[in-house]
C-alpha positions as CSV (number, residue, x, y, z in Angstrom):
1,M,27.5,6.0,31.5
2,R,27.0,9.3,29.6
3,P,30.0,10.0,27.3
4,P,31.7,13.3,28.2
5,A,31.6,15.8,25.4
6,F,35.4,16.0,25.0
7,W,35.5,12.4,23.8
8,A,34.0,13.7,20.5
9,A,36.2,16.8,20.4
10,G,39.4,15.3,19.2
11,P,42.6,14.0,20.9
12,D,44.0,17.5,21.3
13,H,41.3,18.6,23.7
14,P,42.9,19.7,27.0
15,A,40.9,17.1,29.0
16,A,41.9,14.3,26.6
17,R,45.5,15.4,26.7
18,A,45.6,15.5,30.5
19,L,44.0,12.1,30.8
20,A,46.0,10.5,28.0
21,P,48.7,9.0,30.3
22,V,46.1,7.3,32.4
23,G,44.3,6.1,29.3
24,A,47.5,4.7,27.9
25,A,48.1,2.6,31.1
26,Y,44.5,1.5,31.2
27,G,44.5,0.5,27.5
28,A,47.7,-1.4,27.8
29,L,46.2,-3.5,30.7
30,V,43.1,-4.3,28.8
31,A,45.1,-5.2,25.6
32,R,47.2,-7.6,27.6
33,R,44.1,-9.2,29.1
34,M,42.6,-9.6,25.6
35,D,45.7,-11.6,24.5
36,R,45.1,-14.3,27.1
37,P,43.8,-17.7,25.8
38,G,40.2,-18.6,26.7
39,A,38.4,-21.8,27.6
40,R,36.6,-23.7,24.8
41,A,32.8,-23.8,25.2
42,G,32.3,-27.1,23.3
43,C,30.2,-25.3,20.7
44,P,30.6,-22.3,18.3
45,V,30.9,-19.0,20.1
46,L,29.9,-15.7,18.3
47,C,30.8,-12.5,20.1
48,L,29.2,-9.2,19.2
49,G,31.3,-6.6,21.0
50,N,32.6,-3.2,20.4
51,F,35.9,-1.2,20.6
52,T,34.4,1.4,22.9
53,L,32.5,1.7,26.2
54,G,28.9,1.1,25.3
55,G,26.4,2.8,23.0
56,A,27.4,1.0,19.8
57,G,24.3,-1.1,19.4
58,K,25.5,-4.6,20.4
59,T,22.3,-5.6,22.1
60,P,19.9,-5.2,19.1
61,A,22.6,-6.8,16.9
62,A,22.7,-9.8,19.2
63,L,19.0,-10.0,19.5
64,C,18.5,-10.1,15.7
65,R,20.6,-13.3,15.5
66,S,18.6,-16.5,16.0
67,L,21.2,-19.2,15.8
68,G,19.7,-21.9,18.0
69,A,20.8,-23.5,21.3
70,D,23.9,-25.1,19.8
71,V,25.6,-21.7,19.3
72,V,26.6,-19.2,22.0
73,V,26.0,-15.6,21.0
74,M,27.7,-13.1,23.3
75,D,26.4,-9.6,23.7
76,D,29.6,-7.9,24.6
77,G,32.8,-9.7,25.8
78,L,35.3,-8.7,23.1
79,Q,37.8,-7.7,25.7
80,N,37.0,-10.6,28.0
81,P,39.3,-13.6,27.3
82,S,37.6,-16.1,29.6
83,L,35.7,-17.8,26.8
84,A,37.4,-18.5,23.4
85,K,35.5,-17.1,20.5
86,D,35.1,-18.7,17.1
87,L,34.2,-15.3,15.6
88,S,34.1,-11.8,17.0
89,L,32.3,-9.0,15.2
90,A,32.9,-5.4,16.4
91,V,29.8,-3.2,16.3
92,V,30.3,0.5,15.6
93,D,27.8,3.3,15.8
94,G,27.9,5.1,12.5
95,P,27.4,8.7,13.8
96,A,29.6,8.3,16.8
97,G,32.4,6.2,15.4
98,L,35.3,5.8,17.9
99,G,35.2,9.4,19.2
100,N,38.7,10.8,19.7
101,G,40.3,7.4,19.3
102,L,41.9,7.4,22.8
103,P,41.6,4.7,25.5
104,F,39.4,5.4,28.6
105,P,39.3,7.8,30.4
106,A,40.9,10.1,27.8
107,G,38.5,8.7,25.2
108,P,35.9,5.9,24.6
109,L,38.2,3.1,23.6
110,R,38.6,0.1,25.9
111,A,42.1,-0.5,24.5
112,P,44.2,0.9,21.7
113,L,42.5,0.2,18.4
114,A,45.7,-1.4,16.9
115,R,45.7,-3.9,19.7
116,Q,42.0,-4.8,19.3
117,W,42.0,-5.4,15.5
118,P,43.7,-8.8,15.7
119,H,40.8,-10.1,17.8
120,V,38.1,-9.0,15.3
121,G,36.9,-11.0,12.3
122,G,34.5,-8.5,10.9
123,L,32.7,-5.2,11.4
124,I,29.0,-4.1,11.7
125,V,28.4,-0.4,11.2
126,I,25.0,0.7,12.5
127,G,23.7,3.9,10.9
128,D,25.4,6.5,8.7
129,G,28.1,8.8,9.8
130,A,31.7,9.9,9.1
131,G,32.9,8.2,12.2
132,G,31.6,4.8,11.2
133,E,32.9,5.2,7.7
134,A,36.4,5.9,9.0
135,V,36.3,2.6,11.0
136,A,34.9,0.8,8.0
137,R,37.8,1.9,5.8
138,A,40.3,0.8,8.4
139,A,38.6,-2.6,8.5
140,A,38.7,-2.9,4.7
141,R,42.4,-2.1,4.7
142,R,42.8,-5.2,6.9
143,D,40.6,-7.3,4.5
144,L,37.9,-7.6,7.1
145,P,34.3,-7.9,6.0
146,V,32.2,-4.8,6.7
147,H,28.4,-5.2,7.2
148,R,25.9,-2.3,7.2
149,A,22.9,-2.2,9.4
150,R,20.4,0.3,10.8
151,L,17.7,0.2,13.5
152,V,14.2,-0.1,12.0
153,P,11.1,0.2,14.1
154,E,8.9,-2.9,13.8
155,T,5.6,-1.1,14.5
156,D,3.8,2.1,13.7
157,D,1.3,1.8,16.5
158,L,2.7,4.9,18.1
159,A,2.2,7.1,15.0
160,G,0.6,10.4,16.0
161,R,0.5,9.5,19.7
162,R,2.2,11.8,22.2
163,C,4.5,10.1,24.6
164,L,7.1,10.4,27.3
165,A,10.3,8.9,26.0
166,F,12.5,7.2,28.7
167,A,16.0,5.8,27.9
168,G,18.8,4.3,30.1
169,I,21.2,3.2,27.3
170,G,24.6,4.4,26.4
171,R,23.4,6.8,23.6
172,P,19.8,7.7,24.4
173,E,19.5,9.9,21.4
174,K,19.5,6.8,19.2
175,F,16.4,5.5,21.0
176,F,14.7,8.9,20.7
177,A,15.5,9.0,16.9
178,T,14.1,5.5,16.4
179,L,11.0,6.4,18.4
180,A,10.5,9.5,16.2
181,E,10.7,7.3,13.1
182,T,7.6,5.5,14.2
183,G,5.7,8.8,14.0
184,A,5.3,9.2,17.7
185,V,5.1,12.8,19.0
186,I,7.7,13.0,21.8
187,A,6.3,15.4,24.4
188,A,9.2,15.0,26.8
189,R,12.5,13.0,27.0
190,L,14.1,11.4,30.1
191,A,17.6,9.9,29.9
192,V,19.6,8.5,32.8
193,A,23.2,7.4,32.8
194,R,23.7,3.8,31.8
195,G,24.6,1.7,34.8
196,N,22.9,4.0,37.3
197,A,20.7,1.3,38.8
198,D,19.2,3.5,41.5
199,A,18.0,6.1,38.9
200,V,16.7,3.5,36.6
201,D,14.8,1.7,39.4
202,A,13.3,4.9,40.7
203,L,12.2,6.2,37.3
204,T,10.8,3.0,36.0
205,S,8.5,2.5,38.9
206,F,4.9,3.3,38.0
207,R,4.5,6.0,40.5
208,Q,7.7,7.8,39.6
209,V,6.9,7.7,35.9
210,R,3.4,9.0,36.6
211,D,4.8,11.8,38.6
212,Q,7.4,12.6,35.9
213,I,4.6,12.8,33.3
214,K,2.6,15.2,35.4
215,A,5.6,17.3,36.2
216,Y,6.7,17.5,32.5
217,S,3.4,17.8,30.7
218,Q,0.4,19.0,32.7
219,A,-0.5,21.2,29.8
220,F,0.0,18.3,27.3
221,V,-2.4,16.0,29.2
222,E,-5.0,18.7,29.5
223,N,-4.7,19.3,25.8
224,R,-4.9,15.6,24.9
225,L,-7.8,14.6,27.2
226,G,-9.6,17.9,27.4
227,E,-9.6,17.8,31.2
228,P,-7.1,18.4,34.0
229,V,-5.2,15.6,35.6
230,T,-6.6,14.3,38.8
231,Q,-5.2,11.9,41.4
């Protein structure tokens, strides 16, 4: 889902205040669910989750861990009690932080932060930003280890090449920034809401992407190839 702008505007925003009672009820339900005991997996379980609804960077953090088949690495699941975790690390996006600090739908939190800290054994802050630093200080006050990370492109093959950038993740601007770091020239950007399967399926088909490229950048293709686009 695309986070609404008021989630980053502070807890006193009119929309956040209007939704705060619903958020309090939702957050309390999730917090009680988190407190339930989980089943043991028979092997160590590492959970890489987050305090908020998507966009923190859990998936790349999980993918960069190669722990072998004798360890379960969960991408998300911090609020899911069905499986007992040996260690849970909360992943926080540095620039975004925790938004206005309110539970959904008033804010991005899945449960009140105070109720989530007891389930976390450490913090991973991806990227720089005041929001992430505030969470890091809160973790340090609880004597939790804080790890720093950032997304680094593994290739420069796109340097100087013009491209259409397509993203269907929680914070597409993170992908666009990483792509720009490779030296790619982003001629157009397409972002669809996370979880919108119909939109993703439609836009990722070859024909639809081809049509989007034509619609967005007829002039770019002509400039690049020196000839008009033909069917």
